[in-house]
C-alpha positions as CSV (number, residue, x, y, z in Angstrom):
1,M,0.0,0.0,0.0
2,T,3.0,2.3,0.5
3,K,3.6,2.8,-3.2
4,K,0.0,3.7,-3.8
5,R,-0.1,6.1,-0.9
6,L,2.7,8.2,-2.5
7,Y,0.6,9.0,-5.6
8,L,-2.6,9.4,-3.6
9,G,-1.0,11.8,-1.2
10,L,0.4,13.9,-4.0
11,L,-3.0,13.8,-5.7
12,A,-4.7,15.1,-2.5
13,A,-2.0,17.8,-2.2
14,S,-2.7,18.8,-5.8
15,M,-6.4,19.3,-5.0
16,L,-5.5,21.5,-2.0
17,L,-3.2,23.5,-4.3
18,L,-6.1,24.0,-6.8
19,A,-8.4,25.0,-4.0
20,G,-5.8,27.6,-2.8
21,V,-5.5,29.0,-6.3
22,I,-9.3,29.5,-6.5
23,F,-9.3,31.2,-3.1
24,Y,-6.5,33.5,-4.0
25,L,-8.1,34.5,-7.3
26,W,-11.4,35.1,-5.6
27,L,-9.8,37.4,-3.1
28,S,-7.8,39.2,-5.7
29,F,-10.8,39.9,-7.9
30,S,-13.1,40.9,-5.1
31,R,-10.7,43.6,-3.8
32,H,-10.6,45.6,-6.9
33,D,-13.2,47.3,-9.1
34,L,-12.5,45.7,-12.5
35,G,-15.7,46.6,-14.2
36,V,-16.7,44.2,-16.9
37,L,-13.5,42.2,-16.3
38,R,-14.8,41.3,-12.8
39,Y,-17.7,39.2,-14.3
40,I,-15.2,37.5,-16.7
41,S,-13.0,36.7,-13.7
42,Y,-16.0,35.3,-11.8
43,V,-16.7,33.0,-14.8
44,A,-13.1,31.9,-14.8
45,V,-13.2,31.2,-11.1
46,G,-16.5,29.3,-11.5
47,V,-14.9,27.1,-14.2
48,V,-12.0,26.3,-12.0
49,L,-14.3,25.6,-9.1
50,L,-16.3,23.2,-11.2
51,A,-13.1,21.4,-12.2
52,L,-12.2,21.2,-8.5
53,I,-15.6,19.7,-7.7
54,V,-15.2,17.0,-10.4
55,V,-11.6,16.3,-9.2
56,V,-12.9,15.8,-5.6
57,L,-15.5,13.4,-6.9
58,G,-12.8,11.6,-8.9
59,Y,-10.6,11.3,-5.9
60,A,-13.4,10.0,-3.8
61,G,-14.1,7.4,-6.6
62,I,-10.5,6.3,-6.6
63,M,-10.4,5.8,-2.9
64,L,-13.7,4.0,-2.8
65,S,-12.6,1.7,-5.6
66,L,-9.3,0.9,-4.0
67,I,-10.8,0.3,-0.6
68,S,-13.8,-1.8,-1.8
69,A,-11.9,-3.5,-4.8
70,K,-15.0,-2.8,-6.8
71,D,-15.6,-0.7,-9.9
72,I,-17.7,2.4,-8.9
73,K,-19.2,3.1,-12.3
74,I,-20.8,6.3,-11.3
75,F,-17.4,7.8,-10.6
76,K,-15.8,6.5,-13.9
77,K,-15.7,9.8,-15.7
78,P,-14.6,11.9,-12.7
79,I,-11.8,9.4,-12.1
80,T,-10.6,9.7,-15.7
81,F,-10.8,13.5,-15.5
82,T,-8.9,13.6,-12.2
83,L,-6.1,11.3,-13.4
84,S,-5.6,13.2,-16.6
85,L,-5.9,16.7,-15.3
86,L,-3.8,16.5,-12.1
87,Y,-1.0,14.2,-13.3
88,P,1.3,17.2,-14.4
89,V,0.6,18.9,-11.1
90,V,1.5,15.7,-9.2
91,L,4.8,15.6,-11.0
92,W,5.5,19.2,-10.2
93,L,4.7,18.7,-6.5
94,G,7.0,15.6,-6.5
95,K,9.8,17.7,-7.9
96,F,9.2,20.4,-5.3
97,F,9.4,17.8,-2.5
98,R,12.4,16.2,-4.2
99,I,10.6,12.9,-4.9
100,T,12.0,11.1,-7.9
101,Q,9.8,10.9,-10.9
102,D,10.3,7.1,-11.2
103,K,8.8,6.7,-7.7
104,I,5.8,8.8,-8.5
105,Q,5.2,7.0,-11.8
106,R,5.6,3.6,-10.2
107,S,3.0,4.6,-7.7
108,F,0.7,5.8,-10.5
109,V,1.0,2.5,-12.2
110,E,0.2,0.7,-8.9
111,V,-2.9,2.8,-8.5
112,N,-4.0,2.3,-12.1
113,N,-3.5,-1.5,-11.9
114,Q,-5.7,-1.7,-8.8
115,L,-8.4,0.4,-10.4
116,V,-8.3,-1.9,-13.5
117,R,-8.4,-5.0,-11.2
118,A,-11.6,-3.6,-9.6
119,R,-13.4,-4.0,-12.9
120,Q,-15.3,-7.2,-13.7
121,G,-16.0,-8.9,-17.0
122,K,-14.2,-11.3,-19.2
123,I,-12.5,-10.0,-22.4
124,P,-12.1,-12.3,-25.4
125,A,-8.5,-13.2,-26.0
126,G,-8.7,-11.8,-29.6
127,K,-9.6,-8.4,-28.1
128,L,-6.5,-8.3,-25.8
129,L,-3.2,-6.6,-26.9
130,V,0.2,-7.2,-25.3
131,L,2.6,-4.3,-25.9
132,L,6.3,-4.9,-25.4
133,P,9.2,-2.5,-25.6
134,H,11.9,-3.3,-28.2
135,C,14.6,-3.1,-25.4
136,L,13.5,-6.6,-24.2
137,Q,15.4,-8.0,-27.2
138,V,19.1,-8.4,-26.7
139,A,21.0,-5.5,-28.3
140,D,23.3,-7.7,-30.5
141,C,20.4,-9.7,-32.0
142,N,20.0,-9.0,-35.7
143,R,16.4,-10.4,-36.0
144,R,13.9,-7.5,-36.7
145,V,11.2,-8.5,-34.3
146,T,9.7,-5.0,-34.3
147,I,8.8,-5.5,-38.0
148,D,7.6,-9.1,-37.7
149,T,7.4,-11.1,-34.5
150,N,7.8,-14.3,-36.5
151,N,11.4,-13.3,-37.1
152,C,12.2,-14.2,-33.5
153,L,14.2,-17.5,-33.3
154,R,13.1,-18.0,-29.6
155,C,16.7,-18.9,-28.7
156,G,16.1,-18.0,-25.0
157,R,18.6,-15.2,-24.9
158,C,15.9,-12.7,-24.0
159,D,12.3,-12.8,-22.8
160,V,10.7,-12.0,-26.2
161,G,10.4,-15.7,-27.2
162,K,8.8,-16.7,-23.9
163,I,6.2,-13.9,-24.2
164,L,5.5,-14.9,-27.8
165,E,4.8,-18.4,-26.6
166,L,2.4,-17.0,-24.0
167,C,0.5,-14.9,-26.5
168,E,0.2,-17.9,-28.9
169,R,-1.0,-20.2,-26.1
170,Y,-3.7,-17.8,-25.0
171,G,-4.5,-16.4,-28.5
172,V,-3.8,-12.7,-27.7
173,H,-2.3,-10.1,-30.0
174,L,1.3,-9.0,-29.5
175,C,3.1,-5.8,-30.7
176,I,6.8,-5.0,-30.1
177,A,7.1,-1.2,-30.3
178,T,10.1,1.0,-30.7
179,G,8.2,4.0,-29.4
180,G,4.8,5.6,-28.5
181,T,3.8,6.3,-32.1
182,I,4.0,2.6,-33.1
183,A,2.2,1.6,-30.0
184,R,-0.6,4.0,-30.6
185,D,-0.9,2.9,-34.2
186,A,-1.2,-0.7,-33.1
187,V,-4.0,0.2,-30.7
188,K,-5.8,2.1,-33.5
189,K,-5.4,-0.8,-35.9
190,L,-6.4,-3.6,-33.6
191,R,-8.9,-1.7,-31.4
192,P,-8.4,-3.9,-28.4
193,K,-10.8,-3.9,-25.4
194,A,-7.8,-4.1,-23.0
195,I,-4.0,-3.9,-23.0
196,V,-1.2,-5.5,-21.1
197,A,1.8,-3.2,-21.4
198,V,5.4,-3.9,-20.4
199,A,7.7,-0.9,-20.1
200,C,9.6,1.4,-17.7
201,E,7.6,3.6,-15.3
202,R,7.8,6.6,-17.6
203,D,6.5,4.9,-20.7
204,L,3.9,2.9,-18.8
205,T,2.5,6.2,-17.3
206,S,2.4,8.0,-20.6
207,G,0.8,5.0,-22.3
208,I,-1.9,4.6,-19.6
209,L,-2.8,8.2,-19.8
210,D,-2.9,8.1,-23.7
211,C,-5.2,5.1,-23.6
212,I,-7.7,6.3,-21.0
213,P,-10.5,5.1,-20.6
214,L,-9.2,1.8,-22.2
215,P,-8.1,-0.5,-19.3
216,V,-4.3,-1.1,-19.3
217,L,-2.5,-3.3,-16.8
218,G,1.1,-2.2,-16.6
219,V,4.0,-4.5,-15.9
220,T,7.2,-2.7,-15.0
221,N,10.3,-4.1,-16.7
222,E,13.6,-4.9,-15.0
223,R,16.7,-2.9,-16.0
224,P,19.8,-4.7,-14.7
225,N,21.9,-3.1,-17.5
226,G,20.4,0.4,-17.3
227,P,17.4,1.9,-19.0
228,C,16.4,0.9,-22.6
229,F,19.2,-1.8,-22.9
230,N,18.7,-5.6,-22.6
231,T,15.8,-5.2,-20.2
232,Q,13.9,-8.1,-18.7
233,V,10.4,-8.8,-17.4
234,S,8.7,-11.3,-15.1
235,I,7.0,-13.8,-17.4
236,E,4.8,-14.8,-14.5
237,A,3.6,-11.2,-14.1
238,V,2.8,-11.0,-17.8
239,E,0.9,-14.2,-17.7
240,K,-1.1,-13.2,-14.7
241,A,-2.1,-10.0,-16.4
242,I,-3.2,-11.9,-19.5
243,L,-5.2,-14.3,-17.4
244,F,-6.8,-11.5,-15.5
245,F,-8.5,-10.2,-18.6
246,T,-9.2,-13.5,-20.4
247,Q,-10.5,-15.2,-17.2
248,G,-12.6,-12.2,-16.1
249,G,-10.6,-11.1,-13.1
250,K,-10.2,-14.4,-11.4
251,V,-6.5,-14.3,-11.0
252,D,-4.8,-13.3,-7.8
253,G,-1.4,-11.6,-7.4
254,V,0.4,-8.5,-8.4
255,F,1.4,-7.6,-11.9
256,T,4.1,-4.9,-11.3
């Protein structure tokens, strides 16, 4: 729970900051005779206040969903709005408090994964997409698996072959992307109902935000050789994520 608390705490601080901005603007405008501009300023404050109300509802929905482990459908749109709107503010606050971006993003992925796990319903295997980063392939391999996954020799030197076997076994789609553009193109082309994404915290976070409201389970890769070079991933975690969607949420265990 510690990892999730980090993002949730910064999210709450972001709401307080937004409320402080509204209060400051209101005092500033009310102290001066701005004529017609006063009414414009009141409209601006009203819009920001409305956004704050939606954010508070979204935060309440997140907390209720995490605590109850159930999908609170009535809060679905406020939750989406809150995650998208306040994420840059959360990063800024984290920088202010000298919290590393990786920690914040890992916490975000934890929160997202638990929100996704709260959803019920079985997804057909043919509607599930597994997205992998190209850095899972060993750097000195000359097989172009990003162009065609059938080019993989499955020699066992990296985890790509094992995940290919998983995807074939369960009948799910697989895409190995060299960047966000290729990943987005794959999503547009295949139109999946859910995604299992393997990447670093930064890429997982940006991908999850890009795909909202599409459910994405993020599996953080391991980087024993540094970022974007000969990375690894828990095959068990990927399999659990696949089974979660294809078996209707009946799989226990963490994915990150």
